[in-house]
C-alpha positions in Angstrom: 0.4 0.0 0.0 1.4 3.3 -1.0 2.1 5.5 2.4 0.5 9.1 1.7 3.0 12.2 1.9 2.7 14.4 4.5 3.3 18.0 3.5 5.2 19.6 6.2 5.4 23.1 6.2 5.8 24.1 9.9 9.5 24.8 9.5 12.7 24.2 7.6 13.3 22.0 11.1 11.9 19.3 9.7 14.1 18.9 6.9 15.0 15.2 5.8 18.9 14.4 5.8 19.6 13.2 2.4 21.0 10.1 0.5 24.5 11.4 0.7 23.7 13.0 4.5 23.2 9.4 5.5 25.8 7.5 3.3 28.5 9.9 5.4 27.3 9.3 8.8 27.5 5.7 8.1 31.3 5.9 7.2 32.1 8.3 9.6 36.0 8.3 10.8 35.2 9.7 14.1 36.9 10.3 17.9 36.7 11.8 21.1 35.3 15.2 20.1 35.8 16.5 24.1 39.3 15.9 23.6 39.7 17.5 20.6 40.3 14.2 18.0 37.5 13.9 16.0 38.7 14.1 12.6 35.2 14.6 10.9 34.2 17.4 14.1 37.5 19.3 13.2 37.0 19.1 9.4 33.4 20.7 10.1 34.6 23.5 12.3 37.5 24.3 9.6 35.7 24.0 7.1 32.9 26.2 8.5 35.7 28.6 9.6 37.2 28.9 6.1 33.4 29.5 4.8 32.7 31.9 6.8 36.1 34.0 6.8 36.3 33.7 10.7 39.5 32.5 12.8 37.6 29.2 14.4 34.6 27.7 14.6 32.6 25.2 17.2 30.1 22.7 16.7 27.6 22.7 18.3 23.9 20.6 19.5 21.8 23.3 18.6 21.3 26.9 17.2 20.2 27.6 21.0 23.0 26.7 22.3 25.3 28.2 20.0 23.4 31.4 20.8 24.1 31.0 24.2 27.2 30.2 24.1 28.2 33.3 22.3 25.9 35.7 24.7 28.0 34.2 27.2 31.6 34.3 25.3 30.7 38.1 24.8 29.4 39.1 28.0 29.8 38.6 31.9 27.3 38.5 34.7 25.4 41.2 35.3 25.7 42.6 31.8 23.6 42.9 28.9 22.9 42.5 25.3 20.4 44.4 22.9 18.0 42.6 21.0 14.3 42.2 18.7 11.5 41.4 20.4 10.7 38.9 18.6 14.4 37.7 18.5 15.1 34.2 18.7 17.6 34.8 21.5 14.8 36.3 23.4 11.8 35.3 22.9 12.0 31.9 21.5 15.3 29.9 23.5 13.7 29.6 27.5 15.3 32.7 28.4 18.5 30.8 29.3 21.0 34.1 28.9 19.5 35.8 32.0 18.3 32.0 34.0 21.6 30.6 33.5 24.3 33.8 32.9 22.7 36.5 34.6 22.7 38.5 31.7 19.8 41.1 30.8 18.4 41.1 27.6 16.9 44.6 26.7 14.5 44.1 23.7 13.6 46.5 21.2 10.9 46.5 18.2 12.1 45.0 14.8 11.2 47.6 11.9 9.3 45.8 9.3 12.0 44.7 7.2 13.0 42.7 10.0 16.3 46.1 11.1 16.5 47.1 14.6 17.0 51.1 15.0 20.3 51.9 15.3 18.7 55.3 16.7 16.9 53.6 19.3 19.9 51.3 20.0 21.6 54.1 21.0 19.2 55.9 22.9 19.0 52.2 24.8 22.5 51.8 25.7 23.1 52.7 29.2 25.7 54.8 30.8 28.5 53.8 32.3 26.8 53.9 36.0 26.8 51.4 38.7 22.7 51.6 38.8 22.9 50.3 35.5 23.5 46.4 33.9 26.2 46.8 31.8 25.6 47.2 27.7 28.4 45.1 26.0 26.4 43.0 23.2 24.1 43.7 20.2 22.4 41.4 18.4 21.0 41.2 15.0 18.6 38.3 13.1 19.3 36.8 9.7 16.8 36.4 8.2 13.9 37.8 10.3 10.8 36.5 10.0 12.1 35.4 6.9 13.2 38.9 5.6 16.4 39.3 4.6 19.0 42.5 6.3 20.4 44.6 3.3 24.4 44.7 3.3 24.3 48.6 3.6 22.4 47.9 7.4 24.5 45.7 7.9 27.4 47.6 7.5 26.0 50.4 9.6 25.2 48.1 12.2 29.0 47.0 12.4 30.4 50.9 12.1 27.7 51.3 15.4 28.9 48.7 17.5 32.4 49.7 17.0 31.8 53.2 17.6 29.4 52.4 20.4 32.4 50.0 22.0 29.4 47.1 21.2 30.3 43.6 20.2 27.9 42.2 17.2 26.5 38.6 17.1 24.3 37.4 14.4 21.6 34.5 15.0 22.5 34.1 11.8 20.3 30.3 11.6 19.1 31.0 8.2 21.8 33.2 7.5 22.7 31.0 3.9 19.1 31.5 2.5 20.0 35.2 3.3 23.3 35.1 1.1 21.8 33.1 -1.7 18.6 35.2 -1.8 21.0 38.3 -2.3 22.9 36.4 -4.7 26.3 37.3 -2.6 28.9 34.8 -0.9 27.7 34.4 3.0 31.1 36.3 3.6 29.4 39.4 2.4 27.0 38.9 5.5 29.4 37.0 8.3 32.4 39.9 7.7 30.5 42.5 9.6 30.3 40.0 12.8 32.4 39.7 16.0 30.4 36.1 16.0 28.1 34.3 13.9 25.6 31.4 14.4 24.4 29.0 11.9 22.0 26.6 11.6 22.7 23.2 9.6 19.4 21.6 10.5 16.8 23.6 8.6 17.0 24.3 5.2 20.3 22.5 4.5 19.0 19.6 6.2 21.2 18.0 8.4 19.9 16.2 10.7 21.2 17.8 14.2 23.6 20.7 14.8 25.0 24.6 14.5 28.0 26.3 14.1 29.2 29.1 15.8 31.9 31.0 14.5 34.5 34.0 15.8 37.2 34.4 16.9 39.9 31.9 18.2 39.9 33.6 21.7 36.0 33.9 21.7 35.8 30.1 20.4 37.6 28.7 23.2 35.8 30.8 25.5 32.6 28.9 23.7 34.0 25.7 24.3 34.3 26.0 27.9 31.0 27.6 28.0 29.7 24.2 25.6 31.6 21.8 28.4 30.1 23.8 31.3 26.4 23.7 29.7 26.6 20.1 28.9 26.9 19.9 25.7 30.4 18.2 25.1 29.8 15.3 22.7 31.6 12.7 22.1 32.0 10.3 18.7 30.2 13.5 17.1 31.6 12.9 13.8 28.5 11.0 12.6 26.7 13.6 13.0 29.3 16.5 12.2 29.4 13.9 8.5 26.2 15.4 7.9 26.8 19.1 8.6 30.0 18.9 5.9 27.3 17.9 3.2 25.2 20.3 4.5 27.5 23.1 4.0 29.4 21.9 0.5 26.1 20.6 -1.1 23.3 21.9 0.2 23.4 25.8 0.1 22.9 26.6 -3.8 19.7 24.8 -3.9 18.0 27.2 -1.2 16.7 29.0 -4.2 13.9 26.2 -4.5 12.7 26.8 -1.1 13.0 30.3 -1.9 10.9 30.1 -5.5 8.4 28.0 -3.8 7.7 30.2 -1.1 7.2 33.1 -4.1 4.9 30.4 -6.1 3.1 30.0 -2.6 2.2 33.6 -1.7 1.6 34.1 -5.0 -1.7 31.6 -4.9 -2.4 33.1 -1.6 -2.8 36.3 -2.3 -4.7 35.6 -5.4 -8.0 34.4 -2.8 -9.9 37.1 -0.6 -9.8 35.2 2.0 -6.1 35.9 3.2 -4.1 39.1 3.1 -0.1 39.1 2.2 2.2 42.1 2.9 3.9 43.6 -0.1 7.6 42.1 -0.3 7.3 40.4 3.2 8.3 36.7 1.3 11.8 37.1 0.7 13.3 33.9 1.3 10.8 30.4 2.4 8.8 32.0 4.9 5.5 33.1 4.1 2.8 34.5 6.7 -0.4 34.8 5.3 -3.2 36.4 7.7 -6.4 35.3 7.5 -9.2 37.8 7.0 -12.4 35.4 7.3 -13.1 32.5 9.9 -11.7 31.1 13.0 -8.3 29.2 11.9 -9.0 26.3 13.8 -11.1 24.6 11.4 -9.0 25.3 8.2 -5.9 23.7 10.4 -8.0 21.3 11.5 -9.1 20.4 7.6 -5.7 20.7 6.6 -4.4 18.5 8.9 -7.2 16.0 7.6 -5.4 15.8 4.0 -1.8 15.8 5.9 -1.2 19.0 5.6 0.8 20.6 8.3 1.1 24.6 9.0 0.9 26.6 12.5 -2.4 28.0 11.3 -3.5 30.5 13.8 -4.7 33.6 12.7 -1.5 34.8 10.9 -0.4 31.5 9.0 3.3 30.6 9.1 4.1 28.3 5.9 7.9 27.3 5.9 9.2 25.6 2.7 12.2 23.1 1.9 13.8 21.1 0.4 11.1 17.9 1.1 8.8 20.4 -0.3 7.8 20.2 -3.9 6.1 23.0 -6.3 3.5 20.1 -6.7 3.3 19.8 -3.2 2.3 23.5 -2.9 0.0 23.0 -5.7 -2.0 20.4 -3.5 -1.8 22.7 -0.6 -3.6 25.2 -2.4 -6.0 23.3 -3.9 -7.4 22.1 -0.3 -7.0 25.2 0.7 -9.4 26.3 -2.0 -11.5 23.3 -1.5 -12.3 24.2 2.6 -13.4 27.6 1.6 -15.3 26.3 -1.3 -17.4 24.0 1.1 
């Protein structure tokens, strides 16, 4: 009996590892990464540092851990980082900086394009006064809600951070999506930052893992903090092998995800039931605001037909390598079927 395909549009975190990744994992040469002698992990870290043009890199189990290690490495207890109100490093990572590091977040609203207004950031920086937490770090996110930060903004943010004596970290979980959208090497993004976190297990398709890149000194601190947090891995080359495939083979294909997201946005935009903000679909995310009715029955209808989404007043669809243009058309047809009934 043929198995019914599930079209999973909840997130690109559901991307399945490729056959090449599975093969590489099965034959990976491994060692003990805590001792620093897993050759496959070492190769992945060297490859990432070379691609991002940073001094060093560290392989970690998740993007949450990668961002947290960056915060711990840039800041001390009682310091502060400035971050977007809807940013992963503030809203979606369990409050780890505050809970575990005694690092205070200072959230600001994102601008519609996903940037933080640098004038507002300047007004938020605390005076050098023992009444206040010390502002040490500015965190940006690229992509932010699927939107790409402009290169001229990144240059301005870098110059601003240097002027204000702040470190600059990028949650670049989908930074390769941004680079592909802009048609530039990833270094055009990474060279503006003191540290950058890259996710291997979203659109790039590895089963697990993220990379934190920065200076040798910062990565040495991050490696120590990784151990403190219980993130030291042993024969991690088995999963690092998939990360190498992700960096070597999976970046250029991200354009397909972007095209499928654009196709979905165009199809939904033709329907009276949805509103999609002009220019909002830049990479692999579609945010479709429901203009009519309760979203719950729509979500149930989609689920009954094997389509998984985050169905709320605004429905988020995320494309990835396991979603084809035919899947997009099927999704649209089933949504139309729901509203026609």
